[in-house]
C-alpha positions as CSV (number, residue, x, y, z in Angstrom):
1,M,44.6,-71.6,-22.4
2,V,43.5,-71.7,-18.0
3,R,44.5,-67.8,-18.1
4,A,42.1,-67.2,-21.0
5,L,39.7,-68.8,-19.0
6,L,40.4,-67.4,-15.5
7,L,39.7,-63.7,-17.7
8,I,36.2,-64.8,-19.2
9,C,34.9,-66.1,-16.4
10,D,36.3,-62.7,-14.5
11,V,34.6,-60.7,-17.2
12,H,31.5,-62.2,-16.9
13,K,31.5,-62.2,-13.2
14,E,32.1,-58.3,-13.4
15,S,29.6,-58.4,-15.4
16,E,26.8,-59.6,-13.4
17,A,28.1,-57.6,-10.4
18,L,27.9,-54.4,-12.5
19,G,24.6,-55.6,-13.5
20,R,23.3,-56.7,-10.4
21,K,24.2,-53.5,-8.5
22,Q,22.5,-51.4,-11.5
23,T,18.8,-53.5,-10.5
24,F,19.7,-52.9,-7.0
25,L,19.6,-48.6,-7.6
26,V,17.1,-48.7,-10.3
27,V,14.8,-50.8,-7.5
28,R,16.0,-48.7,-4.3
29,Y,14.9,-45.7,-6.7
30,V,11.4,-47.1,-6.7
31,L,11.3,-47.2,-3.4
32,I,12.3,-43.7,-2.8
33,L,9.5,-42.7,-5.2
34,A,7.2,-44.7,-3.6
35,T,7.2,-43.6,-0.4
36,G,7.9,-40.6,-1.3
37,A,4.1,-40.5,-2.9
38,L,3.2,-42.3,0.0
39,A,4.4,-39.7,2.0
40,L,3.0,-36.5,0.0
41,V,-0.8,-38.1,-1.0
42,E,-1.1,-38.8,2.8
43,R,0.0,-36.1,4.9
44,T,-2.4,-34.1,6.4
45,A,-4.2,-30.8,5.7
46,G,-2.4,-27.9,5.6
47,A,1.2,-29.6,6.2
48,S,4.2,-28.7,4.2
49,P,5.4,-31.2,1.8
50,L,9.1,-29.4,2.3
51,P,10.2,-32.3,4.9
52,V,8.9,-35.0,2.6
53,M,10.6,-33.4,-0.1
54,V,14.4,-32.8,1.5
55,L,13.6,-36.9,2.2
56,V,13.2,-37.6,-0.9
57,L,16.0,-35.6,-2.8
58,T,18.5,-37.0,-0.2
59,A,17.7,-40.2,-1.1
60,V,18.4,-39.8,-4.5
61,G,21.4,-38.0,-3.8
62,S,22.4,-41.0,-1.8
63,N,21.5,-43.4,-3.8
64,I,23.6,-41.3,-7.3
65,A,26.4,-42.1,-5.2
66,L,26.1,-44.8,-4.3
67,G,26.2,-45.4,-8.0
68,Q,29.8,-44.0,-8.2
69,S,31.0,-47.2,-5.5
70,P,32.6,-50.3,-7.6
71,P,31.2,-53.0,-7.9
72,F,32.5,-55.9,-5.9
73,S,33.2,-53.4,-3.3
74,F,29.0,-52.5,-3.5
75,F,27.9,-55.8,-2.1
76,D,30.1,-55.5,1.3
77,A,28.1,-55.9,4.2
78,W,30.3,-52.2,4.8
79,M,28.5,-50.8,2.3
80,Q,25.2,-52.3,2.5
81,A,24.3,-52.2,6.0
82,P,24.3,-48.0,6.6
83,V,22.0,-48.0,3.1
84,L,19.5,-50.6,4.4
85,V,19.7,-48.5,7.8
86,S,19.2,-45.7,6.3
87,D,16.7,-46.9,4.2
88,T,14.8,-48.3,7.2
89,A,14.8,-44.8,8.6
90,M,14.0,-42.7,5.5
91,I,10.8,-45.1,5.4
92,S,10.1,-44.2,9.3
93,L,10.4,-41.2,8.9
94,A,8.1,-40.5,5.8
95,L,5.2,-42.7,7.7
96,L,5.8,-40.3,10.9
97,L,6.1,-36.7,8.6
98,T,2.5,-38.3,7.2
99,R,1.2,-39.2,10.8
100,A,1.0,-42.5,9.9
101,S,-1.2,-44.6,12.4
102,Q,0.6,-47.7,14.6
103,E,-1.0,-49.8,11.7
104,S,0.9,-48.5,9.0
105,F,4.3,-49.1,11.2
106,F,2.7,-52.6,11.9
107,F,2.3,-53.3,8.0
108,F,5.7,-51.8,6.9
109,F,7.9,-54.4,10.0
110,F,5.7,-56.5,9.0
111,V,6.6,-57.1,5.1
112,L,10.3,-56.5,6.7
113,I,10.0,-59.4,8.4
114,M,8.8,-61.1,5.0
115,A,12.0,-60.0,3.3
116,A,14.5,-61.5,6.0
117,K,12.2,-64.6,5.7
118,L,10.8,-65.4,2.5
119,E,13.3,-67.4,-0.3
120,N,11.1,-65.7,-3.7
121,L,11.4,-62.9,-4.6
122,G,7.8,-63.3,-6.7
123,V,6.2,-64.6,-3.5
124,L,7.5,-62.0,-1.6
125,G,6.6,-59.6,-4.1
126,I,2.8,-60.9,-3.9
127,G,2.4,-61.2,-0.6
128,A,3.7,-57.3,0.0
129,A,1.2,-56.2,-2.2
130,L,-1.5,-57.8,-0.4
131,I,-0.5,-56.6,2.5
132,G,-0.9,-53.4,0.6
133,F,-4.1,-54.0,-0.3
134,A,-4.9,-55.4,3.6
135,S,-4.0,-51.7,4.9
136,F,-5.9,-50.2,2.3
137,L,-8.7,-52.2,3.3
138,S,-7.9,-51.7,6.8
139,A,-7.7,-47.8,6.4
140,D,-11.1,-45.6,6.7
141,A,-13.4,-46.6,4.1
142,S,-15.6,-43.6,3.3
143,S,-13.0,-42.3,1.0
144,G,-13.3,-45.3,-1.3
145,W,-10.8,-45.9,-4.2
146,A,-9.9,-42.9,-4.2
147,S,-8.6,-42.3,-1.2
148,P,-4.9,-41.2,-0.9
149,T,-4.0,-44.5,0.8
150,L,-4.7,-46.8,-2.6
151,M,-1.0,-45.9,-2.2
152,R,-0.7,-48.0,0.4
153,I,0.0,-51.0,-2.1
154,P,3.0,-49.5,-4.6
155,F,4.1,-48.2,-1.4
156,L,4.8,-51.8,0.7
157,F,5.6,-53.8,-2.5
158,A,7.7,-51.9,-3.3
159,T,9.3,-52.1,0.2
160,G,9.0,-56.3,-0.4
161,V,10.7,-56.2,-3.6
162,F,13.7,-53.4,-2.7
163,F,14.6,-55.3,1.0
164,G,14.1,-58.8,-0.7
165,Y,16.4,-58.1,-3.1
166,V,19.2,-56.9,-1.0
167,V,18.2,-60.0,1.7
168,L,18.0,-62.8,-0.5
169,P,21.2,-63.3,-2.3
170,E,23.3,-63.0,1.1
171,R,21.2,-65.3,2.6
172,T,21.0,-68.0,-0.5
173,G,24.5,-67.5,-1.1
174,A,23.9,-66.1,-4.7
175,M,26.5,-63.1,-4.1
176,S,29.7,-66.0,-2.8
177,G,31.3,-65.2,-6.5
178,F,31.9,-61.3,-5.9
179,N,34.4,-61.9,-3.5
180,R,37.8,-59.9,-2.8
181,Q,39.9,-62.9,-5.2
182,T,37.8,-61.9,-7.6
183,L,38.3,-58.2,-7.3
184,Q,42.0,-58.6,-7.3
185,R,42.3,-61.0,-10.3
186,L,40.6,-58.7,-11.8
187,K,42.5,-55.6,-11.2
188,T,46.1,-58.0,-12.0
189,P,46.6,-57.8,-15.4
190,A,46.8,-61.7,-17.0
191,L,50.4,-61.9,-18.1
192,H,51.4,-61.1,-14.4
193,R,48.9,-63.6,-12.5
194,P,50.6,-66.6,-11.1
195,S,49.8,-69.8,-13.1
196,P,47.1,-72.0,-10.9
197,S,48.8,-75.5,-9.7
């Protein structure tokens, strides 16, 4: 009976880890597309879109490669840290390619700090969208509502949600059930497991 309960618990944890991994990948796709769209619409006149397209295709390729990793090791620090660093670099590079002003970097890093501090993903999403709107309002007003800077709102929203989704479970301990012991139990057939004492 205990073995059956452990097996059910392990299957539940595996499906939960797989669902979290899939959500992470979808949220990262949204971030990649929002970053690419922002970089394309805000690039200077006459600038080639090729660097932005290469950046976006590289990020999409890395997301496809991440999709091949097992769900439990996917959330280890050795896997998540390079993703966070590379995504921060990708966004910074996209902002550099558009010759973004210092205010764009300020708003971007303000959203990153919010993602590190807030413990509610909904509040973070709303805050990031409001920061995007403030970024739009602080831009050149002569373009009006048809301005490419309007793309800052979904970009900063996607940035906040992505980084918040990655950081929040680690800080609140929601990922504590996904550990190596659970992975080892899943690999060991139920008949060969030592009985719990």
